[in-house]
N, C-alpha and C positions, 0 to 999 in steps of 0.2 A: 815499492817502483819495479815496473816490469820493463824489461828490455830486452831485445832480441840479440843472439849472442855475437853476431858479426859486427854490431854496435858498440860502440864506447859505453859502459855502464855508466850513469850519471848518479850523484848522492841523491837522497831524499832530500826534500826541503826542510824537514825538519827530524834531523838524526838525533840519536839521544845523547845526552852529555854525562860526563863522570862528575865526582864532585867538585873538581877544579874546573870546570866550565869547558873541559877540552871534549873534541868529538871521542866518543867512546867506540862505538862501531855504527858501520852502516848495511843495513840490509838491502840486498839487489838479487831480485828474482830475475834470473839468466833463463831466457827461451829458447831452445834450439832453432838453428838458421836454416836447415834443411828443410826443402819444399814439400809439404804434404799434400793429401787430395784436395783439390778445390773443393769451396763451400759452394753449394748448389744454391744458386739466387732465387730459383723458383720455389724452392722449400722455404726459404728465409721470408721471402715475401708472401707466401702463403700463411704463414703463422701471422704477418702482419694483418692480412684480410680477415682471418679468424679471431685475431685478438682485436681488432677494430671494431667487428660487428659483434664481438660478445660484449665489449664495453659499452654498446648501447643498452645492454641490460642493466648496467649500473644506473642507468637513468630511468628505469622503469619503478623507481620509487618514487619517482615524482608524477605517477599515475593516479597517486591519492590526491593530487591538486587537481587533477583532471577530473575525477569522479567523485569529489568530495560533496558537491552539489547536488546530486544524484543522491548520495547516502543521507545528507541532513535533510531531503524530502521524504525518505522513504524511511527514516527512523526518527524523524523530528529532533535532530541533533543541533543543539545551542553552536555558536561561534568558538565558544569556550572548549568544548568538546572536541570539534574540528581541529583546533589548534593543538589540543593535549595529544590526539592520536597521532598526529603529525610528529610533535615533539618526541614523543616516545620511540617511535621510528629512527628518527634522526639520530638518537641518542646510539642506538645499535648501530649505525652506521659507523662510528669513530670506535666502536669496541672489536677492532680487527687485529689487534696485538697477539693474543692466543694464536689465532689462525698463522699469522706471520710466522710464529715460533713452529709451528706445524710445518708450514711450506719449506722453511728452512732445515728441518730435519728429515722430511719426509719427501719434499718436490711437491709438485702441481697436482698429481693425481688424487690423493685424497682430498685437497682443498676443492678441487672441481666436485667430487662427488657430493661434499657438504653443500656447496653452492647451488647444485641441481636439486637436492632435497629440500633444502631450506625456501628455495625462492619456489619450486612448484607446490610446497605444502603451504607457505603464505598465500598463493594465488586462489590455491583452489579452496582455502578457506573462506578468503574473501568472494571468489565467486559463489558459494555456498550459501553466504551471507545475503548477497543481493538476490538469491534464487530463493530465499527464504527457508531452507532445510535447516540453518542455523540462526536462532535468534541473536540478532546483532545487538549488542551494547558498548558501552564505551570502552570497558575494561577490555572485553574480547577482542573489540578492532585494535585497540592498543596492542595486543599480542600478537595479533594477525599481521600488523602492519610491521612489528619489530623483526616478525620470522622472515618477511617477504624482504625486508630491507637489509637484514643478514646475507642473505643470498645475493644480493644486488652489489654488495661491495665486495663479495669473494669472486665475482666475475672482474672485477677492476684487479684485484689483487692477481689473480693466475693470469689474466691477459697481458698486464703491463709488465710483471716483473720478470715471465717467461721469455716475452718478445722482446724484452730489450736487453736480455744476457745474449742475445744472439747478434746484436750489433754495438760491440763495445766500443768501435770507433765514433759512433753516431748515436748515442744514447739520447742526447738531447732533441733532436730532430723526430726519433722515434718516439720518444715519450710524449711530445706534442702533439704527433700526430693522434696518437691512441687516445689522449686525453681530451683531444676535439671531438671526439665521437661520444664519449661522457657528456660534454657539453651539449651537443646537439640532439642527445637521443630522447629528451625531455619533449622538444619540439617535434620531432619525429613521432612518438607517442601522441602526442596532443593531435596531430594531423590526422593520424590513422583512427582516431576513436572518433574525431567529430565527423570523418568521410565514411566509415563503416558501421558505427556504434552510437549513434548520436541519441537514443532513445533509452529511457530507464530499465526498459526491459532489456536490452542488449549488452547492459554493461558485464553482465555474467559471463557473456560470450566473449567479450572484450578480455577479460581476465583469464579465460580459455586460451585465447590468441597469444597472450603475453606469455603463458606457461607452456605451450608447444614451443614458441619462439625460443625462449629462454632453455627449455630443454634440448632442442636441437645444438644449439651453440654450445651448451654444456656439454653435450656429447662428442662434438667436434675438437673440446678443449681436452676432452679426456683422452680421444683417440691420437691426436698431435701433438698438444703442448708437452714438450720435454725440454729439459735445459740442454744447453751444449755439452758435449762432454766434459769440457775443462772445468765445468761448474759442478763442482762435488755437493752432495747434500751430506748433512749430519750423519745419515744413516748409511751412507756410500762410506763415508769416511771412517766408519766405524769397522768396516768388513774388508774392505779393498787393502790387497798388502801396497809397501810402500813403491814399488816397481809399476804396480797398475796405476798408484795414483800419479806418479810421474808421467807415464806414458799418457794419461788423459790431460793432465795439465799440459802437457807439450802441445795438445792440439790449439791451443788458445793462439799460438803463434799465427798461424794460417788466418784466426779471424782478427787479428792486429794488421796482417800483412794485406790482406784481401778488403779492399774498400767497398761497401755497397754501391750499386748504380744511384747515382743522384737523381736522375732523370726519372726513376721509379717512385722515388720519394715526391718529387715534381707533382707526379699524377696524382697522388695521393692528398696533397695539400691542394691540388686543382679541384678534386671532388669536393672536400672541406668547403673551399671557398665559395663552390656552386651552391652547396646547402645553406651557408651562411646569407647568400644574398636572396636563394629563392624561400627559404622558411619564413622571414620574415614578411614577405613580399605577399606569398599567398595568404598569410594569417591577416594582414591588414585587407587583403581583398575579400575574404570570407567576412569580416567583421564589420568594413564599413560600406561595402556593396550589395548587400542583400542577397549573396547568390544561394540557390537553392542546393537540394542533396545531390543533382548529378553533377555540380560543380566542385563540391566539397568532396565526392568519391573522387573525380578525377584528380584534384591536387593531392590526394593520398595515396594515389597511385603513381603519380609522376613522384612523388617523395621516396616511395619505396625505391623507384626505378633509380633516381640518381642515388640515394645510398647505396645500392649494389654496384654502382660504377666504379667503386673501390676495387672490385676485382680486376680493374683495367692495368692495376700495378703488376699483373702477373701475364701481359702480354710479351711476345718476343722481341727482342732488341730490333729495331725497325731500320737500324743502321747496317746490323750485321746481316740481316736478309738482303738488305739493297747489296751491299759487297757481295755476297754470296751468288745473287743473281748476275749482277756485272761480272764476276768471276767466271761464271759459268758461260756467259755470252761471249767474252773474251776468247776463251778457248775454244768455242764453236766457230768464231771467225779466223783463228789463226789456220793457217795451212799445215797439214801435217808434214814433217822432213823426210824428204824422198829417202830410200832405202840406198845403201852405198853397197 
């Protein structure tokens, strides 16, 4: 249990018991009550933006469902072959425990590097298979899909765990927001593919686009995704002195004391709600109204625009701006005091 130093410490719900059934001891973590430097909310929500857009890469594994029909046409694959290729890739998305151990020991940097390498390699191999430079077979496509989907799940690992550690008092809303990007990512990929890469010859360029987007988001994670100072990795635990550890753990008090602005989360959920309404609507219009390529391309552009609206969580506080301008106006209208 964690408590601030100027508040009474409460025992944990499950204290250890001795052999007679009595309470043996209770472990209470006490945090310093002195005020430390305020947390930069722009930095915290910039991580939300990067993490959310990076979580879209997790859904790129669904790109196989989008292009499987083209692959079946190109290589004369059966439905069983398509299911097996997708199944092998899906199995590797659940094989993330070793990377979680690596994250706990070394932090997000090495996992970010692996995610970029694995996804770029898998996407490149798929693109070369569509371009004819690599002869596609069921076994090779299973390997390509497994490599790419391994990279996909690592974007989820880095984005979610790192961002949530910066919001210890609002873990639930933060996880729900980031996971929503994972959920809508498949529909975003489908809209973009249908709008800009509708033909068989375009699929290799579609994978190049996914590769470029994942590389950019991976590099942003590599550059900016860091755990907060109080969150010590296994490697940091091994070489930091006890004084340094205590100094860094003490910074958690500010994270517990300073609540993040709820209105910024409201903007994020508003963007998700907008996409949840828009994506099925545009999909139904394309499917049942027989719209042409120009309409599909327009829908794809609007989809990308709505997705990027998540950056609105970084806007300045309008209430604070209004109060500042009102204060400046009052000072201008107030006559100066006469000199004595």
